[in-house]
N, C-alpha and C positions, 0 to 999 in steps of 0.2 A: 665274368662275374658280375660287373656293374650292369651290364646289358640284361642278364639274367633277373636281377633285382627290378629293374625298370619294366621288363616284360611281366614279371610276377605281379606288379602293381597294376599294370593295364590289363593283363589278361591272366588271372592267377591260375586258371586251369591249365595253361601251358607250362608253367614252371613253378614248382612248389619246393621251397627251401626253408630252412629255419631263419636265414637271414632276410628272406622276402617277408616272412610273417612278422618278424621284429620290426623291419622298416615300415611296413603298412600300419603296425600298431603305433609307431612313433608318429608317422604323419597324421593318422586319425587323432591321436591324442593332442598334437600340436594345433590341429584345426579346431578341435573341440575347446581347448584352452583359449585360444584366440577369440572364438565366438563368445564364450562365456565371459571372458574379460571385456569384450565390447559390450555385451548385453549389461554387465554389472555397471560399467562406466555410464551407459545411457540412463539406467535406472537411477544411479546416484545423482546425475545431473537433473533428471526430472524432480526428484525429491528436494534437492537444493533450490531448484527454480520456485517450486510450490512453497517452500519455507521462506524465501525471500519475498514472495508475493503476499504471504500472510503477514510477514513482518511490515511491509509497506502499507497494507491495508489497516494494521494495528496502528501505525504512526499516524497516518492521515485521518483515520477514525477518531483517534484521541485528540488531535488537533481540532478537527471539526466539531466534536462533542464539547470541548472546552470553549470553543468560540460560541456555540449555541448557548451554553450556560451563561457566559459573559454577556451576550446581547440581551437574553431574557432578563438578567438582573440589572442591566443598564436601562432597559425599557422601563422596568418597575421603579428604578431610582429616579427616572425623569418625571415621574408623576408626583415626587415628593419635593417640595420647595423649589429651589433654582433648578430648571429642567436641565441646564448644563453646568451644574455646580461641580465641586471637586469630585464628588463620589463618581457621578456620571462620567466625567472626563478621565478619571483614573481607570474606570472600567474599560473605556474605549482604548486608553493607552495599553491595558493589559491584552485587549484584542489585538492590538497592533503587534504586541510582542508575540502573541500566538501565530500571527501571519508571518512575523520574521522566522519563527520555527519552521514554518512551511517552506519559505524561500530557501533556508539553509539546507533543507533536506529534499528539495524538489528533485534532485536526480534519482531519488528512490522511486519516483513516479513510474519511471520506465520498468520497474519490476512488475506492474500490474499490467497483465497481458491484454485486458480488455481496452481497446483504443478509445471507445465511446466513454468509458469511465474515467480515463485518464484525462480526456479533453473536458468533460464535465467538472471535475475536481479543479483543474487548473483555471478554467473559466470562472467558477465560482470564487476561487480565491483571489484572482485579479480584481474582480468586481468588488469583493469584500474590502481589499486593499485599497482601491480608490475611494471607496465610500468612507471608510475609517479614516484615512488620511485627509480626506475634506472636512470631516467633522473636527478633526484635531487642529486643522489649520486656523480655525477661529473665524468663521463667517458671521454674518448677522444671524439673529435668532430665526428669522423667517427661513433663510437658507439652511440653517442647521436643522430646522424642523423638517424641512423637505428632504434633506439628505438622510436624517434619522429614519424617516418613513421608507425611503428607498432602501436604507440598509436593512430594515425589519423585513422588507419584501424579499430581499435577496437571501435573508436568514432562513425563510421558509424552505429554501432548497437544500438546507443542511441535512435534515433528517432523512429524506429519500436517498441522499448520497451516503449517509451512514449505514442505512439498511443494505445497500449495494455492497459496501466495504465489509459489513458483518458477514455477508454470504461468503465473501472470499476468506475472510478470518475464521469462519466456522462458529462463531458465537456472537451475540449482540453486544452493543456498547451500553446497555442499560445500566449495569452496575457501575461502569465508569462514570457515566453521566450522574447518577445518583450520588456517587461519592464526591464528584467534582463539585456538584451543586451544593452538597452539604458542607464542603470545605470553604467554598467561596461565599455562600450565602447562609450562614448558620441561622437556625430559627431564634426568634425572639428578638 
């Protein structure tokens, strides 16, 4: 009987019985169920990976846009009164706190699949951290001026990175930057 079933699966024209037909249907059903389960899992993993990548792009894009706004406002405040007065220094301290947010969430950087983008983000953040820390440490005015100009030069790299992150996110950070700028630097 068992041999008949096996032969029916291998060579159905030799043995035809209701048991062989049932066993064949069960085997085909099991194979299809396994394949569809595997495909569903792969699809679910792909969607989850893309969602994590978009979330990471959102996080780092928001940190970068806030840094850009803070640096722009600090540059403008430097032109009024004492170049390194309390307002400018508070803005630099706020930039340091944004850099701390990056440090606390740096492990999310691995969710971004593009290695060059990960490297560019991390490199920029390290250079920004070093520059901001140097300005906050309280060097002479000449060294601070030189450091601030260096910081502004590095800051020019922020927008191109934000554009690359916006492509991963699926929408630009323009609204976020506008609202952040409005909240941090109200008109008037």
